[in-house]
C-alpha positions as CSV (number, residue, x, y, z in Angstrom):
1,M,39.5,-111.2,-61.7
2,K,37.6,-112.9,-58.9
3,N,34.3,-114.6,-59.5
4,G,32.4,-112.0,-57.4
5,E,33.9,-109.2,-59.5
6,M,33.0,-111.1,-62.7
7,T,29.5,-111.6,-61.5
8,R,29.0,-107.9,-60.7
9,S,30.6,-106.8,-63.9
10,L,28.4,-109.2,-65.9
11,F,25.3,-108.0,-64.0
12,R,26.2,-104.3,-64.7
13,N,26.9,-105.0,-68.4
14,V,23.6,-106.9,-68.9
15,S,21.7,-104.1,-67.1
16,L,23.3,-101.4,-69.3
17,A,22.6,-103.4,-72.5
18,A,19.0,-103.9,-71.5
19,V,18.5,-100.2,-70.7
20,A,20.2,-99.2,-74.0
21,S,18.1,-101.7,-76.0
22,L,14.9,-100.5,-74.4
23,T,15.7,-96.9,-75.0
24,L,16.6,-97.5,-78.6
25,L,13.4,-99.5,-79.2
26,A,11.3,-96.7,-77.6
27,A,13.2,-94.1,-79.7
28,V,12.6,-96.0,-82.9
29,Q,8.9,-96.5,-82.2
30,C,8.5,-92.8,-81.4
31,V,10.4,-91.7,-84.5
32,G,8.4,-94.1,-86.7
33,A,5.1,-92.8,-85.3
34,W,6.1,-89.2,-85.8
35,R,7.1,-89.8,-89.4
36,I,3.8,-91.5,-90.1
37,Y,2.0,-88.5,-88.5
38,R,4.1,-86.0,-90.6
39,D,3.2,-87.9,-93.8
40,A,-0.5,-87.7,-92.8
41,V,-0.2,-84.0,-92.3
42,D,1.6,-83.5,-95.6
43,A,-1.1,-85.6,-97.4
44,F,-3.8,-83.4,-95.8
45,R,-2.0,-80.2,-96.9
46,N,-1.7,-81.5,-100.4
47,R,-5.5,-82.3,-100.6
48,V,-6.3,-78.8,-99.2
49,E,-4.0,-77.1,-101.7
50,S,-5.5,-79.1,-104.6
51,A,-9.0,-78.2,-103.5
52,A,-8.0,-74.5,-103.2
53,Y,-6.4,-74.5,-106.7
54,K,-9.5,-76.1,-108.2
55,S,-11.8,-73.6,-106.5
56,V,-9.7,-70.6,-107.6
57,Y,-9.7,-71.6,-111.2
58,E,-13.5,-72.3,-111.1
59,T,-14.4,-69.0,-109.5
60,I,-11.7,-66.4,-109.8
61,R,-9.3,-67.1,-112.7
62,T,-12.1,-67.5,-115.1
63,E,-12.8,-63.7,-114.9
64,P,-10.3,-61.1,-116.3
65,F,-8.6,-58.7,-113.8
66,G,-7.7,-55.1,-114.1
67,E,-4.2,-53.8,-114.1
68,A,-4.3,-52.6,-110.5
69,P,-5.9,-54.0,-107.3
70,S,-8.1,-50.9,-107.0
71,G,-8.9,-50.8,-110.7
72,G,-12.2,-52.5,-110.4
73,T,-11.0,-56.0,-109.7
74,E,-13.7,-57.9,-108.0
75,V,-13.1,-61.2,-106.1
76,D,-16.2,-62.9,-104.6
77,L,-14.9,-64.9,-101.7
78,D,-18.4,-66.1,-100.9
79,D,-18.6,-67.7,-104.3
80,F,-15.1,-69.1,-103.7
81,G,-16.2,-70.5,-100.4
82,L,-19.1,-72.4,-101.9
83,Y,-16.8,-74.2,-104.4
84,F,-13.9,-74.7,-101.8
85,T,-16.3,-76.2,-99.3
86,A,-17.6,-78.6,-101.9
87,N,-14.1,-79.6,-103.1
88,M,-13.0,-80.1,-99.5
89,L,-16.0,-82.3,-98.8
90,E,-15.1,-84.3,-101.9
91,A,-11.5,-84.7,-100.7
92,G,-12.6,-85.6,-97.2
93,T,-10.7,-82.6,-95.7
94,L,-13.4,-80.2,-94.6
95,Q,-12.1,-78.1,-91.7
96,P,-12.5,-74.5,-90.5
97,Y,-10.7,-72.1,-92.8
98,C,-10.0,-68.5,-93.6
99,A,-9.6,-67.1,-97.1
100,E,-7.8,-63.8,-97.7
101,V,-6.9,-61.8,-100.9
102,I,-3.5,-60.2,-100.3
103,D,-1.5,-57.6,-102.2
104,R,2.1,-58.8,-102.4
105,A,3.3,-55.5,-103.7
106,D,2.0,-53.8,-100.6
107,G,3.6,-56.0,-98.0
108,D,1.0,-58.8,-98.2
109,R,-1.7,-56.3,-97.2
110,V,-5.1,-58.0,-96.8
111,I,-7.6,-56.6,-99.2
112,I,-10.6,-58.7,-98.4
113,S,-11.1,-61.8,-96.2
114,R,-13.6,-64.4,-95.2
115,G,-13.5,-66.4,-92.0
116,D,-12.0,-65.8,-88.5
117,L,-8.2,-66.4,-88.7
118,S,-7.8,-66.3,-84.9
119,S,-10.0,-69.3,-84.4
120,I,-7.9,-71.6,-86.5
121,E,-5.7,-74.1,-84.6
122,H,-2.7,-75.8,-86.2
123,P,-2.9,-73.8,-89.4
124,A,-1.8,-75.0,-92.8
125,V,-1.3,-72.1,-95.3
126,S,-1.5,-72.1,-99.1
127,E,-1.0,-69.1,-101.4
128,I,-2.3,-69.1,-105.0
129,D,-1.8,-66.4,-107.6
130,I,-5.1,-65.0,-108.9
131,D,-3.7,-62.6,-111.5
132,D,-1.2,-63.0,-114.3
133,S,1.2,-60.4,-112.8
134,G,1.5,-62.3,-109.6
135,R,0.6,-59.3,-107.5
136,L,-2.6,-60.5,-106.1
137,A,-2.8,-63.9,-104.3
138,L,-5.4,-65.9,-102.4
139,R,-4.1,-67.1,-99.1
140,V,-6.1,-70.0,-97.6
141,T,-5.5,-71.0,-94.0
142,V,-7.0,-74.3,-92.9
143,S,-7.0,-75.9,-89.5
144,V,-5.1,-79.2,-89.5
145,P,-7.2,-81.9,-87.7
146,V,-4.3,-83.1,-85.4
147,R,-6.6,-85.2,-83.1
148,D,-8.3,-86.9,-86.1
149,L,-5.0,-87.7,-87.7
150,W,-3.5,-89.2,-84.6
151,G,-6.8,-91.1,-84.1
152,G,-6.5,-92.5,-87.6
153,M,-3.1,-93.8,-86.7
154,W,-4.4,-96.0,-83.7
155,G,-3.5,-99.1,-85.7
156,V,0.1,-98.0,-85.6
157,V,0.4,-96.1,-82.4
158,V,-1.4,-98.6,-80.1
159,P,0.8,-101.6,-81.2
160,S,3.9,-99.4,-80.8
161,A,2.9,-98.3,-77.4
162,A,2.0,-101.8,-76.4
163,I,5.4,-103.1,-77.6
164,V,7.1,-100.4,-75.5
165,V,5.0,-101.1,-72.4
166,L,5.6,-104.9,-72.9
167,M,9.3,-104.3,-73.2
168,C,9.3,-102.1,-70.1
169,A,7.5,-104.9,-68.2
170,V,9.9,-107.5,-69.4
171,F,12.8,-105.3,-68.5
172,A,11.4,-104.7,-65.0
173,L,10.8,-108.4,-64.5
174,L,14.3,-109.2,-65.8
175,M,15.9,-106.7,-63.5
176,R,13.8,-108.0,-60.5
177,T,14.8,-111.5,-61.3
178,M,18.5,-110.6,-61.7
179,F,18.5,-108.7,-58.5
180,R,16.8,-111.6,-56.7
181,Q,19.1,-114.1,-58.2
182,K,22.1,-112.0,-57.2
183,S,20.8,-111.8,-53.7
184,L,20.2,-115.5,-53.6
185,E,23.6,-116.3,-54.8
186,E,25.2,-114.0,-52.2
187,M,23.0,-115.6,-49.4
188,R,23.8,-119.1,-50.6
189,R,27.5,-118.3,-50.6
190,D,27.2,-116.9,-47.0
191,L,25.2,-120.0,-46.0
192,T,28.0,-122.3,-47.3
193,H,30.6,-120.3,-45.5
194,N,28.7,-120.3,-42.3
195,I,27.8,-124.0,-42.4
196,T,31.4,-124.9,-43.2
197,H,32.7,-122.7,-40.3
198,E,30.1,-124.0,-37.9
199,L,30.8,-127.7,-38.7
200,K,34.6,-127.3,-38.6
201,T,34.6,-125.9,-35.1
202,P,33.1,-128.9,-33.3
203,I,34.9,-131.4,-35.5
204,A,38.2,-129.7,-34.7
205,V,37.5,-129.7,-30.9
206,A,36.4,-133.3,-30.9
207,A,39.4,-134.3,-33.0
208,A,41.7,-132.5,-30.6
209,A,40.2,-134.3,-27.6
210,N,40.5,-137.6,-29.3
211,D,44.1,-137.0,-30.2
212,A,44.8,-136.0,-26.6
213,M,43.5,-139.4,-25.4
214,R,45.4,-141.3,-28.1
215,N,48.8,-139.6,-28.1
216,F,49.2,-138.1,-24.6
217,S,48.0,-141.0,-22.5
218,A,44.9,-139.1,-21.4
219,D,43.1,-142.4,-21.4
220,A,45.2,-143.6,-18.5
221,D,43.7,-140.9,-16.2
222,P,40.0,-141.6,-15.6
223,V,39.2,-138.0,-14.8
224,R,40.9,-136.6,-17.8
225,R,39.5,-139.3,-20.0
226,A,36.0,-138.5,-18.8
227,R,36.5,-134.8,-19.4
228,Y,37.7,-135.4,-22.9
229,L,34.9,-137.8,-23.6
230,D,32.4,-135.2,-22.4
231,I,34.0,-132.7,-24.8
232,V,33.6,-135.2,-27.7
233,A,30.0,-136.0,-26.7
234,A,29.1,-132.3,-26.4
235,Q,30.6,-131.5,-29.9
236,L,28.8,-134.5,-31.4
237,S,25.6,-133.3,-29.9
238,Q,26.2,-129.8,-31.4
239,L,26.8,-131.4,-34.8
240,S,23.7,-133.5,-34.5
241,S,21.7,-130.4,-33.6
242,M,23.0,-128.5,-36.7
243,V,22.1,-131.4,-39.0
244,E,18.7,-131.8,-37.4
245,H,18.1,-128.1,-37.9
246,I,19.0,-128.2,-41.6
247,L,16.9,-131.3,-42.1
248,A,14.0,-129.7,-40.4
249,V,14.2,-126.8,-42.8
250,S,14.4,-129.2,-45.7
251,V,11.3,-131.0,-44.5
252,A,9.4,-127.7,-44.0
253,E,10.1,-126.7,-47.6
254,Q,8.2,-129.7,-48.9
255,E,4.8,-128.8,-50.2
256,D,3.3,-132.1,-49.0
257,M,4.7,-131.8,-45.5
258,R,2.4,-133.7,-43.2
259,L,1.6,-132.3,-39.7
260,R,0.8,-134.6,-36.9
261,C,-1.7,-132.4,-35.2
262,E,-2.6,-132.9,-31.6
263,R,-4.2,-130.9,-28.8
264,F,-1.7,-130.0,-26.1
265,A,-1.1,-127.4,-23.4
266,L,1.1,-124.6,-24.6
267,R,2.8,-123.5,-21.4
268,P,4.8,-126.7,-20.7
269,V,6.2,-126.6,-24.3
270,L,7.3,-123.0,-23.8
271,E,8.9,-123.8,-20.4
272,Q,10.7,-126.9,-21.8
273,A,12.2,-124.8,-24.6
274,A,13.3,-122.1,-22.2
275,A,14.9,-124.6,-19.8
276,K,17.7,-125.2,-22.4
277,Y,19.1,-121.7,-21.8
278,A,19.7,-122.2,-18.0
279,A,23.4,-123.1,-18.6
280,V,24.4,-120.6,-21.3
281,E,27.1,-118.0,-20.6
282,K,24.6,-115.1,-20.8
283,R,22.2,-114.4,-18.0
284,V,18.8,-115.3,-19.5
285,G,15.6,-114.5,-17.7
286,F,12.1,-115.6,-18.9
287,S,8.8,-114.3,-17.9
288,F,5.6,-116.1,-18.9
289,D,2.2,-114.7,-19.2
290,V,0.5,-117.9,-20.3
291,A,-2.5,-119.6,-18.7
292,D,-2.0,-123.2,-17.7
293,D,-5.3,-124.2,-19.4
294,L,-4.4,-122.6,-22.8
295,Y,-4.3,-125.3,-25.4
296,V,-3.3,-125.3,-29.1
297,C,-3.8,-127.8,-31.8
298,G,-0.8,-128.5,-34.0
299,D,2.3,-130.5,-34.6
300,R,4.1,-130.5,-31.2
301,F,7.5,-131.2,-32.8
302,H,7.6,-128.5,-35.3
303,L,6.0,-125.9,-33.1
304,S,8.5,-126.7,-30.4
305,N,11.3,-126.1,-32.9
306,V,9.7,-122.8,-33.9
307,V,9.6,-121.6,-30.2
308,S,13.2,-122.8,-29.7
309,T,14.3,-120.8,-32.8
310,L,12.6,-117.6,-31.4
311,F,14.3,-118.1,-28.0
312,D,17.6,-118.9,-29.7
313,N,17.5,-115.7,-31.8
314,A,16.5,-113.6,-28.7
315,V,19.6,-114.9,-26.8
316,K,22.0,-114.6,-29.7
317,Y,21.0,-111.1,-30.6
318,S,21.0,-109.6,-27.1
319,G,23.6,-108.4,-24.7
320,A,25.0,-110.1,-21.6
321,E,21.7,-109.9,-19.8
322,V,18.8,-111.2,-21.8
323,R,15.1,-110.7,-20.8
324,I,12.6,-112.6,-22.8
325,A,8.9,-112.0,-22.3
326,V,6.5,-114.7,-23.5
327,A,2.8,-114.0,-23.6
328,A,0.0,-116.1,-25.1
329,R,-3.8,-115.5,-25.2
330,E,-6.9,-116.5,-27.1
331,V,-7.9,-114.1,-29.9
332,R,-11.0,-113.8,-32.0
333,H,-11.3,-112.2,-35.4
334,G,-14.9,-112.2,-36.4
335,A,-16.2,-115.8,-36.5
336,E,-12.7,-117.2,-36.3
337,C,-10.7,-117.7,-33.1
338,G,-7.1,-118.8,-32.4
339,V,-4.1,-118.5,-30.1
340,E,-1.6,-115.6,-30.3
341,V,1.9,-116.1,-29.0
342,E,4.3,-113.2,-28.6
343,V,8.1,-113.5,-27.9
344,A,9.7,-110.2,-27.0
345,D,13.3,-109.6,-26.1
346,N,15.5,-106.6,-25.1
347,G,18.1,-107.3,-27.8
348,M,19.8,-105.0,-30.4
349,G,16.7,-104.7,-32.6
350,I,16.4,-104.7,-36.3
351,E,16.3,-101.8,-38.8
352,A,13.0,-101.2,-40.6
353,K,14.5,-101.9,-44.1
354,A,15.7,-105.4,-42.9
355,L,12.5,-106.2,-41.0
356,D,10.6,-107.0,-44.2
357,H,13.1,-109.7,-45.2
358,I,13.9,-111.6,-42.0
359,F,11.5,-114.4,-42.9
360,E,13.1,-115.0,-46.3
361,K,15.3,-118.0,-46.9
362,F,19.1,-117.5,-46.3
363,Y,18.5,-113.9,-45.2
364,R,20.6,-112.5,-42.4
365,V,20.5,-108.9,-41.2
366,P,23.6,-107.1,-42.6
367,T,26.2,-106.2,-40.0
368,G,29.1,-105.2,-42.3
369,D,31.9,-107.5,-43.3
370,V,31.9,-109.4,-39.9
371,Q,29.1,-111.5,-38.6
372,R,29.3,-111.3,-34.9
373,V,26.5,-113.9,-34.5
374,R,26.8,-117.2,-36.4
375,G,23.8,-118.6,-38.2
376,Y,22.4,-119.8,-41.5
377,G,19.5,-117.5,-42.2
378,L,17.2,-120.4,-42.0
379,G,15.6,-120.2,-38.6
380,L,12.9,-117.6,-39.2
381,Y,12.3,-119.0,-42.7
382,Y,11.6,-122.4,-41.1
383,A,9.3,-120.7,-38.5
384,R,7.3,-119.0,-41.2
385,R,6.9,-122.2,-43.2
386,V,5.7,-124.2,-40.2
387,V,3.3,-121.5,-39.0
388,E,1.8,-121.0,-42.5
389,R,1.4,-124.8,-42.9
390,H,-0.7,-124.6,-39.7
391,G,-2.8,-122.0,-41.4
392,G,-1.5,-119.2,-39.2
393,R,0.7,-116.1,-39.7
394,I,3.9,-114.8,-38.2
395,T,4.9,-111.1,-38.0
396,A,7.6,-109.1,-36.4
397,R,8.1,-105.6,-35.0
398,S,11.3,-104.1,-33.8
399,R,13.2,-100.9,-32.8
400,V,16.9,-100.6,-33.0
401,G,18.4,-100.7,-29.5
402,E,15.2,-101.7,-27.8
403,G,14.5,-105.2,-28.9
404,T,12.3,-107.3,-31.2
405,A,8.9,-109.0,-30.8
406,I,7.8,-111.9,-32.9
407,T,4.1,-112.7,-32.9
408,I,2.5,-116.0,-34.0
409,V,-1.2,-116.5,-34.5
410,L,-2.4,-120.1,-34.9
411,P,-6.0,-121.1,-35.7
412,D,-7.8,-122.9,-33.0
413,D,-8.2,-126.1,-35.0
414,G,-4.6,-126.3,-36.4
415,K,-5.8,-127.7,-39.7
416,Q,-3.7,-127.3,-42.8
417,R,-4.9,-124.7,-45.2
């Protein structure tokens, strides 16, 4: 099994185990709380039944009964109610109730009653014989105080709920961390692959030119030698540019990165960065809407690299004819003012779901199994780090098939925040 498959399998198994554990914990907590509630209800019913028995023997069973329900038997439920209420108060279970004398021999026909049976919620029913023949019975229906019983269990319910919520939060954090770690590992793997591929190409070309001069007498022909030396020099320059780019990102990651801020005109920096694309294979056209007297305060080196990164992305992710519009102006937000720079292209554009991640480290817009454009996923991350170190912000908007616009806003003083 490959490492990637093992990682996905492990991730899936850990996720399933975490979900199963969380579900089991929640089920155990719910079952435990329900059992405690049922025990409280049973205890309440026992206290009510005990109070009812005591009241029956104090008020009804002390008097003799006739042989038939209509043979002069008298049951005073008002007298029973006085004793039952007192006994319920003594037991701490006083609740609305209904007392009925029923004739079991006549289909539980109600002979007399006291209280409104329809108003009782969550009823608990007890039946007590009130004659020796078992024909007559007193049925007492009491409302179970469900809310009070649950309220009395707050010491159990609240910690149980807190444990479940805490476990859900831990699970969500675990899943988020695992997904992020998985994404980072995939991006790091892609970065390693891309860097290796990018470095191998100029090395192979330079080595081939060097072998041609050494083994095929190319050094004897001044023209061929010069051409091969130019090839070697160009490839070494490309390698140097790659290394500088990676080192610049490494420097930008340092929290104590120091900026050498100076005040300089913006347009010359933009035009100098654009001049590098005059000799590329694509037809690249720039338009500048930037005043000559527009100045910014910041680190010229890092801001120049940021501009070059934006131009480079615009060229790489566009067709054969590239149009890049650069606009800059002063902006004011309340009492603060700054400079806004926008770089817009006519490239392929970026999907909305990927647009939120383009400034993340190692992130590259997914294009399937084949990356038609080489890169490391570091350029826009580096741009964001530099702009934020200047106290500014960088945003992007894009539409697929129409192009992308990157906007940078720098404060007028360029101080670190």
